[in-house]
C-alpha positions in Angstrom: 45.9 -34.5 -35.2 44.9 -31.9 -37.8 42.3 -30.5 -35.4 44.8 -30.3 -32.6 47.2 -28.4 -34.8 44.5 -25.8 -35.4 43.7 -25.6 -31.7 47.4 -25.1 -30.9 47.7 -22.3 -33.5 44.7 -20.4 -32.1 45.9 -20.7 -28.5 49.5 -19.7 -29.5 48.2 -16.6 -31.4 45.9 -15.6 -28.5 48.0 -16.5 -25.5 51.5 -16.9 -26.8 53.8 -19.8 -27.6 54.3 -22.0 -24.5 57.6 -21.0 -22.8 60.6 -23.3 -22.7 61.5 -21.6 -19.4 60.0 -19.0 -17.1 60.6 -16.9 -13.9 58.0 -17.1 -11.1 58.0 -14.4 -8.4 56.3 -15.3 -5.1 56.3 -14.7 -1.4 57.4 -17.4 1.0 55.8 -18.0 4.4 58.0 -15.3 6.0 56.8 -12.7 3.4 60.1 -12.6 1.6 59.9 -12.2 -2.2 61.6 -15.0 -4.1 62.2 -15.7 -7.8 62.2 -19.2 -9.2 63.8 -19.6 -12.7 63.0 -23.0 -14.1 61.4 -24.9 -17.1 57.9 -26.3 -17.2 59.1 -29.9 -16.9 61.5 -29.1 -14.0 58.7 -27.2 -12.2 56.3 -30.2 -12.7 58.9 -32.6 -11.3 59.5 -30.4 -8.2 55.9 -30.4 -7.1 54.6 -33.9 -8.2 55.6 -36.9 -6.1 58.1 -39.2 -7.7 55.7 -42.2 -7.5 52.7 -40.3 -8.9 50.6 -42.1 -11.4 46.9 -41.6 -12.4 46.4 -45.4 -12.0 47.0 -45.0 -8.2 43.9 -42.8 -7.8 40.2 -43.6 -7.7 37.0 -41.6 -7.6 34.8 -42.5 -4.6 31.3 -41.1 -4.1 28.5 -41.0 -1.6 25.2 -41.6 -3.5 22.5 -43.1 -1.2 20.2 -43.6 -4.2 22.5 -46.4 -5.3 23.8 -49.5 -3.6 27.1 -49.1 -1.8 30.3 -51.0 -2.5 29.5 -51.1 -6.2 31.1 -49.3 -9.2 29.1 -47.0 -11.5 29.8 -45.5 -14.9 28.3 -42.0 -15.5 27.0 -42.3 -19.1 27.9 -39.5 -21.5 30.0 -37.7 -19.0 33.3 -37.7 -21.0 34.7 -34.4 -22.3 35.4 -35.8 -25.8 33.7 -38.4 -27.9 36.8 -40.6 -27.8 37.3 -40.0 -24.0 36.1 -42.1 -21.1 33.1 -41.6 -18.8 33.6 -40.9 -15.1 33.7 -44.2 -13.1 33.3 -44.1 -9.3 33.0 -46.5 -6.4 30.0 -45.7 -4.3 30.7 -45.8 -0.5 29.0 -44.8 2.7 30.3 -41.6 4.2 32.1 -43.2 7.1 34.4 -45.1 4.6 35.0 -41.9 2.7 35.8 -39.9 5.8 38.3 -42.5 7.0 40.2 -42.4 3.7 40.1 -38.6 3.5 41.4 -38.2 7.1 44.3 -40.5 6.3 45.1 -38.6 3.1 45.1 -35.2 4.9 47.3 -36.6 7.8 49.8 -37.5 5.1 49.7 -34.0 3.7 47.9 -35.0 0.5 44.9 -32.7 -0.4 42.1 -34.2 -2.5 39.9 -33.1 -5.4 36.3 -33.0 -4.1 32.9 -32.0 -5.5 29.9 -30.9 -3.4 26.7 -28.9 -3.4 28.5 -25.8 -2.4 25.5 -23.4 -2.3 23.5 -25.3 0.3 23.4 -24.0 3.9 26.4 -21.9 3.1 27.5 -18.4 4.3 29.7 -17.5 1.4 30.9 -14.2 3.0 32.2 -15.9 6.2 33.2 -19.1 4.5 31.2 -21.4 6.9 28.8 -24.2 6.0 26.6 -26.2 8.3 23.2 -27.9 7.8 21.8 -25.7 10.6 23.1 -22.5 9.1 19.7 -21.2 8.2 16.4 -22.3 10.0 14.0 -22.2 7.1 11.5 -24.4 9.0 11.0 -21.8 11.7 11.0 -18.9 9.3 8.2 -20.4 7.1 6.5 -22.6 9.6 6.9 -25.7 7.5 8.5 -29.1 7.9 11.6 -29.8 5.7 12.5 -33.4 6.3 14.0 -34.6 3.0 17.2 -36.6 3.5 20.1 -36.7 1.0 18.6 -39.5 -1.0 15.3 -37.7 -1.4 17.0 -34.4 -2.4 19.1 -36.2 -5.1 16.0 -38.0 -6.5 14.0 -34.8 -6.7 17.0 -32.9 -8.0 17.1 -30.5 -5.0 20.8 -31.4 -4.5 23.7 -32.5 -6.6 27.4 -32.0 -7.2 27.8 -28.4 -8.4 31.3 -27.3 -7.7 34.8 -28.8 -7.2 37.5 -27.7 -4.7 40.4 -29.1 -2.8 39.9 -30.7 0.6 43.0 -29.6 2.5 42.3 -29.8 6.3 40.3 -31.5 9.0 39.7 -30.8 12.7 39.2 -33.8 15.0 38.2 -34.4 18.6 40.2 -36.2 21.2 39.0 -39.5 19.7 40.2 -38.7 16.2 36.6 -38.2 15.0 36.2 -35.4 12.4 34.5 -32.2 13.6 35.2 -29.8 10.8 36.7 -29.9 7.4 38.2 -27.2 5.1 38.1 -26.5 1.4 40.6 -24.4 -0.5 38.4 -22.7 -3.2 39.3 -21.2 -6.5 37.1 -18.0 -6.2 40.0 -15.9 -4.8 40.9 -14.5 -1.4 37.8 -12.2 -1.4 35.4 -15.2 -1.2 34.9 -17.1 2.1 37.7 -16.7 4.7 40.7 -15.7 2.6 39.6 -18.1 -0.1 38.9 -21.0 2.3 35.5 -22.6 3.3 35.1 -24.4 6.6 32.3 -27.0 6.8 31.1 -29.2 9.7 31.1 -32.9 9.6 27.3 -32.9 9.4 27.5 -30.8 6.3 29.9 -33.4 4.9 27.2 -36.1 5.4 24.6 -34.1 3.6 26.3 -32.2 0.7 29.6 -33.9 -0.1 29.6 -36.1 -3.2 32.8 -37.1 -4.9 36.5 -37.3 -3.8 39.5 -38.4 -5.9 41.9 -40.2 -3.6 45.0 -42.4 -3.6 43.9 -46.0 -3.3 46.4 -46.6 -0.4 44.2 -44.6 2.0 41.2 -46.8 1.5 40.2 -49.3 4.3 41.3 -52.9 3.9 37.8 -54.0 2.9 37.5 -51.4 0.2 41.0 -52.0 -1.0 40.3 -55.7 -1.6 37.3 -54.7 -3.6 39.1 -52.1 -5.7 42.1 -54.3 -6.6 39.8 -57.2 -7.6 37.4 -55.2 -9.7 37.9 -55.2 -13.4 37.1 -51.5 -13.8 40.2 -50.6 -11.8 42.6 -53.2 -13.1 44.9 -52.3 -16.0 46.1 -55.3 -18.0 49.8 -55.4 -19.2 50.2 -55.0 -22.9 49.3 -58.1 -24.9 47.7 -59.7 -21.9 43.9 -60.3 -21.7 42.2 -60.7 -18.4 39.2 -62.9 -17.9 37.1 -62.7 -14.8 35.1 -65.6 -13.4 32.3 -65.3 -10.9 32.7 -67.7 -8.0 29.0 -68.6 -8.2 26.5 -67.8 -10.9 22.8 -68.9 -10.6 21.6 -71.0 -13.5 19.1 -69.4 -15.8 16.7 -71.1 -18.1 17.9 -71.3 -21.7 15.3 -70.2 -24.2 14.7 -72.7 -27.0 11.7 -72.1 -29.3 9.4 -74.9 -30.3 8.5 -75.0 -34.0 5.7 -77.0 -35.6 7.4 -76.7 -39.0 10.7 -75.5 -40.4 11.2 -71.9 -39.3 11.8 -68.9 -41.6 15.2 -67.5 -42.2 14.6 -64.9 -39.5 16.0 -67.3 -36.9 19.8 -66.8 -36.7 20.5 -68.6 -33.4 24.1 -69.9 -33.1 23.4 -72.0 -30.0 20.4 -74.2 -30.6 20.3 -76.0 -27.2 22.0 -75.8 -23.8 21.0 -77.8 -20.7 23.2 -78.1 -17.6 20.9 -80.7 -16.0 20.8 -83.5 -18.6 20.5 -86.9 -16.9 20.9 -90.3 -18.7 18.9 -93.4 -18.1 20.3 -96.5 -16.5 21.7 -97.6 -19.9 23.5 -94.2 -20.3 21.2 -92.8 -23.0 19.1 -89.7 -23.1 16.5 -88.4 -25.6 16.9 -84.8 -26.6 14.8 -82.9 -29.1 15.7 -79.5 -30.5 14.3 -77.2 -33.3 16.8 -76.2 -35.9 17.0 -72.8 -37.6 16.1 -72.3 -41.2 19.7 -71.7 -42.3 21.7 -74.2 -40.3 22.9 -77.2 -42.4 25.6 -78.6 -40.1 25.6 -79.2 -36.4 28.4 -79.3 -33.8 27.4 -81.2 -30.7 29.5 -80.8 -27.5 28.7 -82.7 -24.3 30.4 -82.5 -21.0 29.7 -84.7 -18.0 30.8 -85.8 -14.5 30.8 -89.5 -13.8 29.5 -90.9 -10.5 33.1 -91.3 -9.3 33.9 -87.6 -10.0 35.7 -87.9 -13.4 35.1 -85.2 -16.0 34.5 -86.3 -19.5 34.0 -84.2 -22.7 33.0 -85.2 -26.2 32.5 -83.3 -29.4 
């Protein structure tokens, strides 16, 4: 808190004390100048949907170097030490496009990041993988796909904009998309960049989108994955895998009493113990050099299906 007070003081001295109310002059779509007098909180409430919550949104990404339909955590990507890393769900482009199209149709723009400098005519605001024919110019073959470009660091997410529009054909298939950029009206076409659907495949990376626009299959995955589930206060969630392959439990064999370096808490575990006809089994384990008291727990299933447990 002490550091934040200093930050606030510096910002207030340089930029002024945050206003409790303000007047905003703007032109409407008919070119008429209007003045809006309001408070910061009232302005926020007027432009943010009533049902808005950060928990309703998810970052999805197309990264062909990693397996799809899995969640990834970008290490050391947080803005502060006590912050959180970026977490995203990796999806194929067709899933991302379906969700993005549904969001735009509902008049909801999306945060998106891409490799904005690739195959881009910045002056005209047009981007397409065939914008520049470097192969013919230099007489060489350039055949790296998106995966190869990422692995060789020839391509990556370099700039964030808002995806605001899409043009579709008669079958509702995307043909072109549009960014609203932050570089001002002098960049691109009045501040907008139009890119083809093929450019989307090659150079689009991340999108933040409301979960409700995801396909049924992706939605089931998201709402069942612990990275995207928020537990109510004082409630702990435990997740069980439906099937887990058994692994061999390591148990060292000692010819004599081990040194104090062995601090194992579980000395022996075996899921396949079978008794003889009399119901006995001979088990031998090696103790640690510090353990003086043992707790033995056994669980079993009888031939008729009853579960028994003894400790």
